[in-house]
N, C-alpha and C positions, 0 to 999 in steps of 0.2 A: 504494500500500500504506500510505503514511503516513496517508491519510485514514481507512482502515479501522482502523488502530491508534488514531487519535484518537477514533474513534467508540466505542471500548471493546472491540472484538473481540479476544479473547485467542488463540483458536484455533478451528478447525473440524475436525470429524471426518466424513470421507466414507466411507459404507458401500458397499463394492464390490458386495455381493449385490444391491442394488436401486437404488443411486444416491441414496439419501436422505442428507442432510447435516444435522448438528447443529452449530449455531453457539453458541459459549460466550463470554460477555462477562464484564466485571467483576462482582463480587459473585455469581458463579455463575449469572447470568442465562443462560437457554438458549432458543434458537428452533430448532425442528425443521422441516426441509423434507420434503416428500413424496418418495416413491419416483419415480425418473425413467425407469425401464425395467423390463422383466420380469425376474424373478429369475434370477440367474446362480449356478451351482454354484461353490463355493470348493473347489478340489481340494487335498487334503492332500499336496502334493508340493513342499514349500518348496525353492526353488532361488534363492538370492540372486544368483548369476551371471546366470541368465536374466532375473530381475527387473531387474537393473541394465541389461542389454542392452535390454529392452523399454522401460524408462524413457528411456534415451538415444535410442532410435529415435523414440519419441513426441515427445520434446523437439525433435528435429530435423525434425519434421513428417512422419514416415513412417507415421503411423497416425492415424485419427480417434479421438475420445474413447471411443466404445463399444468399438471394437476394443482399445484400450488397457485398458479395464476387463476385457474378456474375457481378455486376456493376463495381467494381474496376478492375476486369479482362478485361472488355471491354475497360478500359482506359489504358491498358498495365501495370497494377500493378502486379508484380510477388511476391513481399514480402512486409511486413511491419515489422518494428522493433520497439518494445516498450522498451525504455531505462528507467529502473526503478530508475536510479540514478539521471538523469537530468530531468525526467518526460516529455519526448518528444516521439512522435510517428512519425516515418519517413517511407514514402512510396517510394519504389524503382521499377523501370521498369525492364523488362526482361534482359536488358543489364547491370543492376546494377547501373544505374544512379538515383540519388535522384530526385524525382518528387515533393515531398511536405513534409514539416516537420511542425508539430503543437504541441503546448504544451498540455499536459494532464491536464485537469482541476482538481483542488483539490476537494475532496468529502466533 
């Protein structure tokens, strides 16, 4: 992660709907990635407890990435932002409200 910070990446935003990622660096420089899978519906059923459970299970290796994306979409997660400077991952609903923020564990 230190190498990514030194390269100037400040944060990246992952779009759950299609898997596209936008990387933002210093001076507002952005690089956008393509969609990675077919569109997912983001369901307006925000549930932070279920979201936290799904994140915990995924981190423990109990789901693959696309399954995780489907699970968080069912909890109304539209994006997550990984801030490489303060080492937090923040999950946002479709309306842009912060649902959950968690520290990224050091490797």
